[in-house]
C-alpha positions in Angstrom: -15.6 -49.6 29.5 -16.5 -51.5 26.4 -14.3 -50.9 23.3 -17.2 -49.8 21.2 -18.3 -47.2 23.8 -14.7 -46.0 24.1 -14.5 -45.5 20.4 -17.7 -43.6 20.3 -16.4 -41.0 22.7 -12.9 -41.0 21.0 -11.4 -42.5 24.2 -11.9 -39.2 26.1 -12.7 -39.5 29.8 -12.8 -36.2 31.7 -11.3 -35.8 35.1 -14.0 -36.2 37.7 -15.1 -32.9 39.4 -14.5 -34.1 43.0 -10.8 -34.4 42.1 -10.5 -30.7 41.1 -9.8 -29.2 44.5 -6.9 -31.6 45.2 -5.3 -31.0 41.8 -5.7 -27.3 41.9 -4.0 -27.0 45.4 -0.7 -28.3 44.0 0.3 -25.1 42.1 0.6 -21.6 43.4 -1.3 -18.8 41.5 0.7 -17.1 38.8 0.0 -14.1 36.5 -2.2 -13.7 33.4 0.9 -13.6 31.3 1.4 -17.3 31.9 -0.4 -19.6 29.5 -2.2 -22.9 30.3 -2.7 -25.4 27.5 -5.1 -28.4 27.5 -4.6 -30.3 24.2 -7.5 -32.6 25.0 -9.9 -30.1 26.6 -13.2 -31.9 26.1 -15.9 -29.4 27.1 -13.3 -27.3 29.0 -14.7 -27.8 32.5 -11.4 -28.5 34.3 -9.5 -26.0 32.1 -11.8 -23.2 33.2 -11.5 -24.1 36.9 -7.7 -24.3 36.7 -7.5 -20.9 34.8 -9.4 -19.2 37.7 -7.5 -21.0 40.5 -4.0 -20.5 39.0 -4.7 -17.0 37.5 -3.5 -18.0 34.0 -4.7 -17.6 30.4 -6.3 -20.8 29.1 -5.9 -22.3 25.7 -8.0 -25.3 24.6 -7.9 -27.8 21.7 -10.6 -30.4 21.1 -11.2 -32.7 18.1 -14.9 -33.6 18.7 -17.3 -31.0 17.2 -19.7 -30.7 20.0 -17.1 -30.5 22.7 -15.0 -28.1 20.7 -18.1 -25.8 20.3 -18.5 -25.8 24.1 -14.8 -24.8 24.5 -15.2 -22.0 22.0 -18.2 -20.7 23.8 -16.3 -20.7 27.1 -12.9 -19.2 25.9 -13.6 -17.6 22.6 -12.3 -18.5 19.1 -8.8 -17.1 19.8 -8.2 -19.4 22.7 -10.1 -22.5 21.7 -9.8 -24.4 18.4 -11.0 -27.6 16.9 -8.1 -29.6 15.6 -6.3 -33.0 15.8 -3.6 -32.6 18.4 -0.9 -33.8 16.0 -1.8 -31.0 13.5 -2.2 -28.3 16.1 0.0 -25.2 15.3 1.2 -23.8 18.7 4.4 -22.0 19.6 7.0 -24.2 21.2 8.0 -23.5 24.8 5.3 -20.9 25.2 3.1 -22.5 27.9 4.0 -22.5 31.6 1.5 -25.3 32.4 0.4 -28.1 30.2 -2.5 -30.3 31.4 -2.6 -33.5 29.4 -5.5 -35.9 29.9 -5.1 -37.9 26.7 -7.6 -40.4 25.3 -7.2 -43.9 26.6 -6.4 -46.1 23.6 -3.6 -48.0 21.8 -2.2 -47.8 18.3 -1.4 -51.1 16.6 0.7 -49.4 13.9 3.1 -47.8 16.4 6.7 -49.3 16.3 7.6 -49.1 20.0 4.9 -48.4 22.6 1.4 -49.1 21.4 -0.3 -46.8 24.0 -1.4 -43.4 22.6 -1.1 -41.9 26.1 2.7 -42.0 25.9 2.7 -40.9 22.2 0.8 -37.8 23.1 3.0 -37.1 26.0 6.1 -37.0 23.8 4.2 -34.9 21.2 3.0 -32.3 23.7 6.3 -32.0 25.5 7.6 -29.3 23.1 4.9 -26.9 24.1 6.0 -26.6 27.8 8.5 -23.9 28.5 11.8 -24.6 30.3 11.0 -24.9 34.0 7.3 -25.3 33.2 5.1 -28.1 34.5 3.4 -30.9 32.6 0.6 -32.7 34.4 0.0 -36.1 32.9 -3.3 -37.7 34.0 -3.3 -41.5 33.1 -3.9 -44.9 34.7 -1.2 -46.3 36.9 -0.2 -49.1 34.5 0.4 -46.5 31.7 3.6 -45.5 33.4 5.8 -47.9 31.5 9.5 -48.2 31.6 9.7 -46.4 28.3 7.6 -43.5 29.7 9.7 -43.5 32.9 12.9 -43.3 30.8 11.6 -40.4 28.8 10.5 -38.4 31.8 13.8 -39.0 33.6 15.8 -37.8 30.6 13.8 -34.5 30.0 12.7 -33.6 33.6 14.3 -32.0 36.6 11.9 -33.7 39.1 9.0 -36.1 38.6 6.3 -36.9 41.2 3.5 -39.5 41.0 0.2 -38.7 42.7 -2.6 -41.2 43.1 -6.2 -40.0 42.9 -8.3 -41.5 45.6 -10.8 -44.2 44.6 -11.2 -46.4 41.5 -11.9 -44.7 38.2 -15.0 -46.3 36.6 -14.9 -48.6 39.6 -11.9 -50.6 38.1 -8.8 -48.5 37.4 -6.2 -46.7 39.5 -5.8 -43.2 38.2 -2.7 -41.1 38.8 -1.4 -37.6 38.0 2.3 -37.3 37.1 3.8 -33.8 37.8 7.0 -33.3 35.8 9.2 -30.2 35.8 10.8 -29.7 32.4 14.6 -29.5 32.5 17.7 -31.6 33.0 18.2 -33.7 36.1 21.5 -34.0 37.8 21.1 -37.8 38.1 18.7 -39.2 35.4 19.3 -42.8 36.5 18.3 -42.0 40.1 15.3 -40.1 38.8 14.3 -43.1 36.7 14.3 -45.4 39.7 12.3 -42.8 41.6 9.6 -42.8 38.9 9.3 -46.6 38.9 9.1 -46.6 42.7 6.4 -43.9 42.6 4.4 -46.0 40.1 4.5 -48.9 42.5 3.6 -46.8 45.6 2.2 -43.4 44.5 1.5 -40.6 47.0 -2.2 -40.1 47.8 -3.3 -36.7 46.4 -5.4 -34.7 48.8 -5.9 -31.0 49.2 -2.6 -29.5 50.1 -2.4 -26.8 52.8 0.3 -24.9 50.8 1.1 -25.1 47.0 4.0 -27.4 46.2 4.9 -26.1 42.7 5.4 -22.6 41.3 5.1 -21.6 37.7 8.3 -20.1 36.1 8.3 -16.5 34.8 6.3 -16.1 31.5 8.2 -16.0 28.2 9.2 -12.7 26.5 5.9 -10.9 25.5 7.6 -9.6 22.3 8.1 -13.2 21.1 5.7 -14.2 18.4 2.9 -16.5 19.6 0.8 -18.9 17.4 -2.2 -20.9 18.4 -4.3 -22.1 15.4 -5.6 -25.3 13.8 -3.8 -26.6 10.7 -7.1 -27.0 8.8 -10.1 -24.7 9.2 -13.5 -26.2 8.3 -16.4 -24.3 6.9 -18.2 -23.8 10.2 -15.1 -22.6 11.9 -14.1 -20.4 9.0 -17.5 -18.7 8.9 -17.4 -18.1 12.7 -14.0 -16.6 12.4 -15.2 -14.3 9.6 -18.2 -13.2 11.5 -16.4 -12.6 14.8 -12.9 -11.5 13.7 -13.3 -10.6 10.0 -11.6 -7.7 8.4 -14.9 -5.9 7.9 -14.9 -5.3 11.7 -11.7 -3.3 11.7 -11.7 0.5 12.0 -10.0 1.0 8.6 -12.6 -1.1 6.8 -15.5 0.6 8.6 -14.2 4.0 7.8 -14.3 3.2 4.0 -18.0 2.2 4.3 -19.2 4.8 6.7 -21.2 7.7 5.4 -19.3 11.0 5.7 -20.9 13.6 8.0 -22.6 16.5 6.4 -20.6 19.7 5.9 -21.0 22.3 8.5 -20.7 26.1 8.1 -17.6 27.2 10.0 -17.2 30.9 11.0 -13.7 32.2 11.6 -13.1 33.2 15.2 -11.3 36.4 14.1 -12.6 38.6 11.2 -10.2 38.8 8.2 -7.6 41.6 8.3 -5.8 43.4 5.5 -2.8 41.0 5.8 -5.0 38.0 5.3 -6.0 39.2 1.8 -2.4 39.8 0.8 -1.4 36.3 1.9 -4.3 34.8 0.0 -3.5 36.7 -3.2 0.2 35.8 -3.0 -0.6 32.1 -2.5 -3.6 31.4 -4.7 -4.0 34.4 -7.1 -7.7 34.1 -6.7 -8.5 37.0 -9.0 -7.4 34.8 -12.0 -10.0 32.1 -11.4 -12.7 33.8 -13.5 -15.4 31.2 -12.8 -18.4 31.5 -15.1 -20.8 29.0 -13.6 -24.0 30.5 -12.3 -23.7 28.7 -8.9 -19.9 29.5 -8.5 -19.0 32.9 -7.3 -15.6 34.4 -6.6 -15.3 37.0 -3.9 -12.4 39.5 -3.9 -11.9 40.7 -0.3 -10.3 44.1 0.4 -10.6 46.8 2.9 -12.2 50.0 1.6 -10.0 53.0 1.3 -6.7 51.0 1.3 -4.1 50.0 -1.3 -5.9 46.6 -1.6 -9.0 48.3 -3.1 -6.9 50.4 -5.5 -4.9 47.3 -6.7 -8.0 45.2 -7.2 -9.8 47.9 -9.2 -6.7 48.6 -11.3 -6.4 44.9 -12.2 -10.1 44.9 -13.1 -9.7 47.9 -15.5 -6.6 46.3 -17.2 -8.3 43.0 -17.7 -11.4 44.7 -19.1 -9.4 46.8 -21.5 -7.5 43.8 -22.7 -10.7 41.9 -23.4 -12.1 44.8 -25.3 -9.1 44.8 -27.7 -9.7 41.2 -28.5 -13.4 41.7 -29.1 -14.7 40.2 -25.9 -17.3 42.5 -24.4 -18.6 40.2 -21.7 -18.0 40.9 -18.1 -16.8 37.9 -16.2 -14.4 37.4 -13.3 -12.3 40.3 -12.1 -13.3 42.7 -14.9 -16.9 42.6 -13.5 -15.8 44.8 -10.6 -15.7 47.9 -12.8 -19.0 47.2 -14.5 -20.4 50.5 -13.3 -17.6 52.5 -14.8 -19.0 53.3 -18.3 -17.1 54.7 -21.3 -14.8 51.8 -22.2 -16.7 50.6 -25.3 -17.6 54.1 -26.5 -14.1 55.4 -26.3 -12.7 52.4 -28.2 -15.3 52.7 -31.0 -14.7 56.5 -31.4 -11.0 56.0 -31.5 -11.2 53.4 -34.3 -13.5 55.7 -36.4 -10.9 58.6 -36.4 -8.3 58.0 -39.1 -6.0 60.8 -38.0 -5.7 59.3 -34.5 -4.3 56.0 -35.9 -0.6 55.5 -36.3 0.8 54.9 -39.8 1.9 51.2 -39.8 4.8 52.0 -42.0 6.3 54.3 -39.5 6.3 51.8 -36.6 9.2 49.6 -37.6 11.6 52.0 -39.4 15.3 51.8 -38.4 16.4 54.6 -36.3 20.1 54.4 -37.4 22.1 55.8 -40.3 22.2 54.0 -43.7 25.8 52.7 -44.1 27.7 51.0 -47.0 27.4 47.6 -45.2 23.6 48.1 -45.1 23.6 48.8 -48.8 25.7 45.7 -49.6 23.3 43.5 -47.6 20.3 45.1 -49.3 21.8 44.4 -52.7 22.5 40.8 -51.8 18.9 40.2 -50.6 17.4 42.3 -53.4 15.6 44.7 -50.9 14.5 48.0 -52.3 15.4 51.0 -50.1 14.7 54.7 -50.4 18.3 55.7 -50.9 20.7 56.6 -48.2 18.5 58.9 -46.4 18.6 59.0 -42.6 15.3 58.1 -41.2 13.6 60.1 -38.6 13.2 58.8 -35.1 10.3 56.5 -34.3 7.2 58.6 -33.5 4.0 57.0 -32.2 0.7 58.8 -32.1 -1.9 57.9 -29.5 -5.6 57.9 -29.6 -7.3 61.2 -28.6 -10.0 60.4 -26.1 -12.8 63.0 -26.1 -14.4 61.8 -22.9 -12.5 61.7 -19.7 -11.4 58.2 -18.9 -9.3 56.7 -16.2 -6.8 55.3 -18.8 -5.7 56.1 -22.3 -5.6 53.2 -24.7 -2.9 53.4 -27.4 -3.6 51.7 -30.7 -0.7 50.3 -32.7 -0.9 49.3 -36.4 0.9 46.2 -37.7 4.5 46.8 -39.0 5.1 47.4 -42.7 6.6 44.4 -44.6 9.6 45.3 -46.8 9.3 44.4 -50.5 11.6 41.6 -51.5 12.6 41.0 -55.1 13.1 37.4 -56.3 16.6 36.1 -57.1 17.5 35.6 -60.8 17.2 32.1 -62.1 20.3 30.0 -61.6 22.0 28.9 -65.0 21.9 25.3 -65.8 25.4 23.8 -66.0 26.4 22.3 -69.3 27.7 18.8 -69.6 31.4 18.5 -70.2 33.2 15.8 -72.1 36.1 14.2 -70.4 39.2 14.0 -72.8 42.3 12.0 -72.0 45.6 13.4 -73.1 46.7 10.1 -74.5 43.9 10.3 -77.1 45.1 13.6 -78.6 47.5 13.1 -81.6 50.9 14.9 -81.8 49.9 16.9 -84.9 47.0 18.5 -83.1 44.3 17.1 -85.2 41.3 15.6 -83.4 40.8 11.9 -83.7 37.4 11.0 -85.1 35.2 9.0 -82.7 35.2 5.3 -83.1 32.4 3.9 -85.3 29.3 2.7 -83.5 28.5 -1.0 -83.5 25.8 -2.1 -85.8 22.7 -3.2 -84.0 21.7 -6.7 -85.1 17.9 -7.1 -85.2 16.3 -9.9 -83.3 15.9 -13.0 -85.3 12.5 -14.3 -86.2 10.9 -17.1 -84.1 11.7 -19.7 -86.9 15.4 -18.7 -87.0 15.5 -18.9 -83.2 14.3 -22.5 -83.3 16.9 -23.5 -85.8 19.6 -21.8 -83.9 18.8 -24.0 -80.9 19.7 -27.1 -82.9 
């Protein structure tokens, strides 16, 4: 093949279809837990056939855009990616079988071997698990001494199989089957590889499989298979096929909630149900006033529940009347049909003799002692002598009409008269006298004369004084 044509296809030459049966007959079928990796999958034709024949899970990688799209269509975006093989992120020792059909080319910048086939062999060796198989499909002359030394050092056994016929009518193509591990005699294995290169075994359809896949790795072990760089096309496809918006949690946030349905209790409420509801929520204190919001107080007629609810209604209605609130809302609306509350309150307020004298409400009911007199004198509180006050007597309102309850009316307490304290005398300033200043004869020493205050000089005198 011409160099320009080989560059156009990136050096990729797929295995011919008539070789598939012979290659697939080498390995016994395994389980779906075993993974099969093809780092240079092309369009994924051989990988698909091998996955069905060996009963394994395929994973494909391809650099070319069109061929990668064909692989993604065959295996899905989770098992097929578009990436350079040197930048592929895959778990080490996670694949039981690795099928390596690398591009046929050479690298002038490489230090040792210039062939990229051997460079990709060493790079993909880490992905095969211990005891796993790596099938290296190359030309016969690609098995160099360097490649034979690498295989002998890192393999238990190595077999070289020759594909019948000439590839492209010119080259001898072989398949090297290497079992990953340590050989007991690497030197003897090296000589065996070189001898197999010189006289490879002809690969035909085998009556029985010659190789078996090792047990799959631990399923609890973390597995990674993804490209290092995601382009726009691949990123959009991943979002559309595996985006977060497809998860159940995301869909539950966007879904329209179902309409509310009327639910009827299977068992009618019993007296105990109302007691539990009142003990937990105290629903009679809600007092909702909105026109569309109603509060229902459930009770069984003729029981203690009915008596308790009506009693609370009367008490709440009476308390609201005392504060001037005559509206009926909430629990007090239950006794709306019971008249007489407003009339009884107004009639009681109009009768003076029925009201309690406020001065009599907060009188002390104990004897007046000397200690009380002393305290009253200290605080300037006027009292009515030492008389013993009569016990506290409270009158109640006389209700003319029969009512379920009698409402007592109390007057505010009398405030005692408090006299203001006398003004505090202003202390006079005292002169400090030292004993040493007092003469022996007892006569007071006149104060020292005051210094004469010199007036400020005129501006002219000040200028002269500066000189």
